[in-house]
N, C-alpha and C positions, 0 to 999 in steps of 0.2 A: 781198365778204367770202363770199361762199356760194361763191362761183365760188374762189378763193384758199384757199380750206380756211382760213379763220380763222376761232374760234370768235366766234359773239354772245354778247355779255355782254350781260346786263338790267335788271347793279345800277346804281346811281345812276341811273337815265334814271324816268321822271313816266309813267305810268298807264299814257294815250295813246300815249305814245312804245312804251309795252311790249309795250300792241294792235296797235299800227299794225305792231312789231317781226314777233308774229306771228302778219298777216295776209301780211306779205312774204316771210317767211324761207323756201324749201326743207330745207334744215335742223338741224340740232335747238338751241337756245338753254341760255348759264348764266347762271344770275346770279351769277356770284362770289362776292361777298361782300354774303348780303341772309340774313335770318329774316323767321319770321312778323308778318305784323300785325296776328291775330287776338289777344296778349299785347302790342301797342301798339299801340295803337287810334290813326290816324292820320299815326303813321311812317311816310312813306312810302318811305323808307328799305327798308324788308321789306315781302312780299306778302301781297294777304288770302288767303283758302283758293279765292274763283274765279278769281286768278290762278294757284293751285296746279295747280286743277283743269286751265285752258288752258295752262301749261305738261307738264303730262301730254303730251294730247294729243298736245304736241309733243318728243315723248319725253325733252326737256327737264328740267336736272339746276340746284338750289337750295340750294344751299353755305351753311352756317350759318354766320352770323359772329360771333363768341364775348362781342363787344365785350359789359359791363353797361348801358349808356347800348341798346344794338340786341334786349336777351333780354327786359332785365326793367322796368318803366315805373314804377314804385317807386322803383328805383333811380335813372334816366330822370329822375325828380323830384323824388330827392330830391338828386340831383346837381345839375340844374337851379337849385334851393334856394339848392345852394351858391355858384352859381355869384354869385348876388344878394348875400348877404351877403358873399360874398367882397369883391367890388367896393362894395358902403359900407364894408365898414373899411377900406380904400382909402381911403375920399375921404373919410373920418373923421381918418384919422390922415396925409391931404396924401405920399400915395406913390403908384408907378405900376406897374404890375403888368412884372415884369422885374428892378424892382429889390432886394436882398438880403434888402431888410427885409419885402417883400413876399411873395415868396418863404416866409420863412421864416410869416409870416404862412398861406399859405396852405397850404404840407404838415402842421399844425400840424393847421388845419382840418381838412383830406384824413385823416390818421390819426386823427382823434378820432372821423369821421364811418365807417369807412369803408363805402366805398362800394360795396362786390363782389356783383356774384350765382357763383350755384352751378352747379356741374356739372349737378345737376340740371333745371335753370332750359334751361341748354341742351341736356340730353336731350327735354325736353316739345315743345320747336319739331321739333326728327329724330322724333320722337311726334308730333306734329301734318302734318305731310311728307309721315309712311306712311300716316297714317287715312286722309288728301286726297286724297293724288296717286297711294303706294303707293312700297313700298322704294327700286324704282327712281332714286326722282327725285330725292334728296337726298343732298348730303354734306358733308365737313366747310370752311368760305371762313374759321375761322379771325379771317383781318383785322388779323396781330399786329402788322404795317406801319400798322397808320392808327389804331389805336382807342388809341393812346397808354397809360398807366393805369386801364383802365379792367377788363380780364381777372376772371373771375373766378377768387375763390378754385377753389385747386384744379386751374386752366387758365391756369396762368402763359405757357406756350412747351408745344413740339413732344411734350420730354421728357412732359411729364402725359398724352396722349392714352388709355393703358389707362385712366384714370382714367374717358373717357367709353365706354370699350368693354367697363370692369368695368359700369357703371352698364343699361347697351344687354344686355350678358349678365344684369341682376340683374332685369332687366325682361321678359327669357324671348325678345332676338330670338335666332336663329339666327348661328351663324360664316358660315352663309353671306351671310344679308342684311344684316351687320357689313364683312366682305367688301365688297361694292356700296357703304354709304357710304363705306367709307377711300378706295375709289378704281376697285373696278369700273365706278360709274353715270356716273363722269365719263371712264374709259376708253372706254365706250362709243358717251356721244356724239362724242369726241375722232374715233373712228376712222371717227365716222360722217358727222360733217365731213369728211372726207379724202377715203369714198367718194364725197359728193356733189358734192365739191367734183370733180375726174376724171371724171364723168360728164357736170357742165355745159362744163366743158373741149372731150372728145368730141366 
């Protein structure tokens, strides 16, 4: 992958595989849609602070996943409990998931619960990466196409990106730092991956 100029993505791999990749790769890597395990203990799709430090040494970037269950442990727990309650109600009613009546039950339960995180929590994850690894190593991962109906309030699609930027400005981050978070960090990795590819091929 290094030789062919393909960015290595370390989201979706185990911790041991992450460390193996970091020993082998000659180019910086990305975690295209992961968040900080500090806020979601035991959630392996996210990265620990120790992993973030290793990523920074590699000059890589973690791109924060916006899904409420990725960023907010309380929301994750409430959603898991919702699933258990939902299955119990279906069993009691003699219904199967996917049937029209089952969908009505789920929609009613979900609306009643309101299981969504918020912009502040997303920015807490960005801020944690900045504190641990530095502002050059964080970006937006979104995962809009993968997290279903779990996106935080005020961050339902790309039109809501200004809400994150507003919160970053409020917390004192400069326009230069925010440009890095929005795109420049990822483009730096992309360029470096291509440069290393050319060197490996020559």
